[in-house]
C-alpha positions in Angstrom: 3.2 103.6 115.4 1.3 100.9 113.6 2.0 97.2 113.7 3.5 97.6 110.2 6.0 100.1 111.5 7.5 98.3 114.5 11.2 98.9 115.4 13.6 96.2 114.6 13.8 95.2 118.3 10.0 94.8 118.4 9.7 93.3 114.9 7.4 90.3 114.5 8.0 87.7 111.7 7.3 89.3 108.3 4.3 86.9 107.7 2.8 84.2 109.8 0.2 81.5 109.1 -1.2 80.6 112.5 -3.2 77.4 112.5 -4.7 78.2 109.1 -7.1 75.8 107.3 -8.9 76.1 104.0 -12.1 74.0 103.4 -13.8 74.0 100.1 -17.5 72.9 99.7 -17.9 70.5 96.8 -20.5 68.1 95.5 -18.5 65.3 97.1 -18.6 67.1 100.4 -16.2 69.4 102.2 -12.6 69.2 101.0 -9.9 70.2 103.6 -7.2 71.4 101.2 -5.0 72.9 104.0 -5.3 71.6 107.5 -4.1 73.6 110.5 -0.6 74.6 109.4 1.8 76.9 111.2 4.5 78.7 109.3 6.3 82.0 109.6 8.8 83.9 107.4 11.2 86.5 108.7 12.5 89.4 106.7 15.0 88.3 104.0 14.4 84.6 104.8 13.7 81.8 102.3 11.1 79.2 103.2 10.6 76.4 100.7 7.3 74.7 100.7 7.7 71.2 99.1 5.2 68.5 98.2 3.5 66.6 95.5 0.7 68.1 93.4 -2.4 68.4 95.4 -0.6 68.7 98.7 -2.0 72.2 99.4 1.1 74.3 98.6 -0.6 76.8 96.3 -3.7 77.1 98.5 -1.4 77.9 101.5 0.5 80.5 99.3 -2.8 82.1 98.2 -3.8 82.6 101.9 -0.3 84.0 102.6 -0.8 86.5 99.8 -4.2 87.6 100.9 -5.8 86.2 97.8 -7.9 83.7 99.8 -9.4 84.0 103.2 -8.7 81.0 105.5 -11.7 79.0 106.8 -10.0 79.1 110.2 -6.8 80.4 111.7 -5.0 83.7 111.2 -2.7 85.2 108.6 -0.5 87.9 110.1 1.7 90.5 108.4 4.1 92.4 110.7 2.1 91.0 113.7 -1.3 92.2 112.5 -4.1 89.9 111.2 -4.4 90.9 107.6 -8.2 90.4 107.6 -8.7 92.8 110.4 -6.6 95.5 108.8 -8.0 98.8 107.7 -8.1 99.5 104.0 -4.9 101.5 103.9 -3.0 98.9 105.9 -4.3 96.1 103.7 -3.1 98.0 100.7 0.4 98.3 102.2 0.3 94.5 102.8 -0.7 93.7 99.3 2.0 95.9 97.8 4.6 94.3 100.2 3.7 90.7 99.1 4.1 90.0 95.4 3.3 86.7 93.6 5.2 85.1 90.7 3.0 82.5 89.1 4.0 79.1 87.6 3.0 79.7 84.0 5.0 82.6 82.3 2.7 82.2 79.3 -0.5 82.9 81.2 0.7 85.4 83.8 1.4 88.3 81.4 -1.3 90.2 79.5 -0.7 89.3 75.8 -2.1 92.7 74.6 0.4 94.8 76.6 4.0 95.5 75.7 6.7 94.8 78.3 6.9 98.5 79.0 3.2 98.7 79.7 3.4 95.6 81.9 6.2 97.1 84.0 5.0 100.7 84.2 1.4 100.1 85.0 1.9 99.3 88.7 4.5 102.1 89.0 2.0 104.7 87.7 -1.1 103.3 89.4 0.5 103.3 92.9 2.4 106.6 92.4 5.9 105.1 92.7 6.9 107.4 89.8 5.5 110.9 88.8 5.7 110.7 85.0 5.6 108.2 82.1 9.2 109.2 81.4 10.3 108.3 84.9 8.3 105.1 84.7 10.1 104.1 81.5 13.5 104.7 83.2 12.4 102.6 86.1 11.3 99.8 83.8 14.8 99.8 82.2 16.3 99.6 85.7 14.1 96.7 86.7 14.6 94.7 83.5 18.4 95.1 84.0 18.1 93.7 87.5 16.5 90.5 86.1 19.2 90.2 83.4 17.1 91.3 80.4 19.7 93.4 78.7 19.9 95.7 76.8 16.6 96.5 78.5 15.5 99.0 75.8 15.3 96.2 73.3 12.6 94.4 75.4 10.4 97.4 76.2 8.4 97.5 72.9 8.0 93.7 72.7 4.9 91.7 73.5 5.0 88.5 75.6 4.6 86.2 72.6 7.9 87.6 71.2 9.8 86.3 74.3 10.9 82.9 75.4 9.5 81.3 78.5 12.6 82.2 80.6 12.4 85.8 79.4 8.7 86.0 80.2 9.4 84.7 83.7 12.1 87.4 84.2 9.5 90.0 83.1 7.1 88.6 85.7 9.8 88.9 88.4 10.6 92.5 87.3 6.9 93.3 87.6 6.9 91.8 91.1 9.7 94.1 92.0 8.0 97.3 90.9 6.5 98.0 94.3 9.6 97.2 96.3 8.1 94.1 98.0 9.3 92.6 101.3 8.2 89.1 100.3 8.0 87.3 97.0 5.8 84.2 96.7 7.3 82.1 93.8 4.8 79.4 93.0 6.6 76.7 91.0 8.1 79.6 89.1 10.8 77.6 87.4 8.9 74.3 86.8 7.8 75.1 83.2 11.3 76.2 82.1 14.0 74.2 80.4 16.6 72.9 82.9 19.4 75.2 81.6 17.1 78.3 81.8 15.8 77.1 85.2 19.2 77.3 86.8 19.9 80.9 85.4 16.5 82.1 86.7 17.2 80.5 90.1 20.6 82.2 90.2 18.9 85.5 89.3 16.3 85.1 92.1 19.1 84.3 94.6 21.0 87.4 93.7 17.9 89.5 94.1 17.3 87.9 97.5 20.8 88.8 98.6 21.0 92.3 97.0 17.5 93.5 98.0 17.0 91.6 101.2 13.6 90.3 100.0 12.1 87.2 101.6 10.8 84.3 99.6 8.1 81.7 100.0 9.4 79.3 97.4 7.0 76.6 96.3 8.2 73.5 94.5 7.5 69.8 94.1 11.2 69.2 93.7 13.5 68.9 96.8 16.5 69.2 94.5 15.3 72.7 93.6 14.6 73.5 97.2 18.1 72.5 98.1 19.6 74.6 95.3 17.6 77.8 96.1 16.9 77.6 99.9 20.1 76.0 101.3 20.4 78.8 103.9 16.7 78.9 104.7 14.1 76.5 105.9 11.9 73.8 104.3 8.4 72.7 105.1 7.2 69.4 103.5 3.5 69.2 102.9 1.4 66.1 102.4 -2.4 66.2 101.8 -2.8 69.6 103.4 -0.6 69.1 106.4 3.0 69.9 107.3 4.7 66.6 107.9 8.3 67.8 108.3 9.9 71.2 109.0 13.4 72.4 109.6 16.6 74.0 108.2 17.0 73.0 104.5 20.4 71.2 105.0 18.8 69.0 107.7 15.8 68.2 105.6 17.9 67.3 102.6 20.8 65.5 104.4 19.0 63.9 107.3 15.2 63.6 106.6 13.2 62.1 109.4 9.7 61.6 108.0 9.2 58.6 105.7 7.5 60.8 103.1 10.4 63.2 103.0 12.8 60.3 102.6 10.7 59.0 99.7 10.9 62.4 98.1 14.7 62.4 98.5 14.9 58.9 97.0 12.9 60.1 94.0 15.6 62.7 93.1 17.4 61.4 90.0 21.1 60.6 90.7 23.4 60.7 87.7 26.1 58.7 89.4 25.3 54.9 89.1 27.3 54.1 92.2 25.2 56.5 94.3 22.0 55.3 92.7 22.7 51.9 94.1 22.6 53.4 97.7 19.1 54.8 97.1 15.8 53.1 97.2 16.2 52.6 100.9 12.5 52.0 101.5 9.7 51.0 99.1 6.4 52.7 99.5 3.5 50.3 100.2 1.4 52.1 97.5 2.0 54.7 94.8 -1.6 55.9 94.9 -2.3 59.2 96.7 -5.5 59.1 98.8 -8.3 61.5 97.8 -8.8 64.7 99.9 -12.5 63.8 99.8 -11.8 60.5 101.6 -8.7 60.8 103.7 -7.5 57.8 105.6 -8.0 57.7 109.4 -5.0 58.7 111.5 -1.9 59.6 109.6 -2.9 60.3 106.0 0.4 58.8 104.7 -0.1 55.4 106.4 -1.5 53.6 103.3 1.8 54.3 101.6 4.2 54.3 104.5 6.8 51.5 104.7 6.9 52.0 108.5 3.2 51.6 109.0 2.1 49.9 112.3 -1.5 48.7 112.6 -3.4 50.3 115.4 -0.8 53.1 115.8 -0.6 54.9 112.5 -4.3 54.5 111.6 -5.5 55.6 115.0 -5.0 59.3 115.3 -3.5 62.2 113.4 0.2 62.7 114.4 1.2 66.1 115.5 4.4 68.0 114.5 6.9 67.4 117.2 10.6 68.1 117.5 12.7 65.0 116.5 16.1 66.7 116.4 17.2 70.2 117.4 15.3 72.5 115.1 13.8 69.7 113.0 10.2 68.5 113.5 8.1 65.7 112.0 4.6 64.4 112.3 5.1 60.6 112.5 4.0 58.3 115.4 6.8 55.8 114.7 9.6 58.3 114.4 8.4 60.2 117.5 8.5 57.0 119.5 11.6 55.3 118.1 13.6 58.0 116.6 15.0 58.0 113.1 16.1 54.7 111.7 19.8 54.5 110.8 20.4 54.5 107.1 23.7 53.2 105.8 25.2 54.5 102.6 22.8 57.3 102.1 24.3 60.0 99.9 24.8 63.4 101.3 23.4 66.3 99.3 26.0 69.0 98.8 25.3 72.7 99.1 25.5 74.8 96.0 23.8 77.4 93.8 22.3 80.6 94.9 21.4 79.3 98.3 24.9 78.3 99.3 
């Protein structure tokens, strides 16, 4: 029995990033885009990876998908290092982990019809035995992603669809090989808000109906709350995980100053609740360059809790602050989380509720 075929009792996490780093050589010197992160996703679990642009989310996702080899550390699937797998095992891994890209306009081949887009992987990997069976399967998949009547979409080209429809086609294509994990990289950020909610609801239904796990990447904690309420959230800043825990705890009781700043940045339609926000002002709005990271905690030039000689001395490690919730902050690890009065509680809802 291979590592990919373990019994449930022996089953390892579906995918694990064990101390992985990614360093790029540039004219400005080595750039550490991802720095020694530890993450794991169990079958059927949702892990939201949250952070500003440039935080390393997509680089981490590409390593998880086997699209980029880490400079150090290990990516494991079913307990086996993917870069030590034999060709057949690696093929199984690549079919089991599917990627949905951010841009639905660029992720589909403009010269292929929707039918050709969906049936190509089915035929290539022998999931079906004939073109007729492939067409029937394409109808089934398009129906699963709420493109109905499916027969109307099969002969169309991507330019004949809206952004939301294209992203649904991309999700249907990701489902062709019956994946165990879908990596959704900002997959709703380019959609209108009304369309975004319907796509998130569709993804939530697929998660529940098919038992597929998700690595859900977003810069918006409100979206992470909506989709991953029953899962976990990891907050990234300049290549490192600065806070990790169950999504309800991250949203309702953030411990790291950066996470609290992200929560404060979520627009609040209620004027009375808006008055309770803005609990702490950042010292700077400028994000440091990865080519010239500050000493110690990389967030310290912006952090309202900065202490000279402590925060700029050494890199803080991720330590447990509350049960199941960890943060990488010298001040919080020493003093605990400062009490905040009047902070609004985020309510559960949406497909993650």
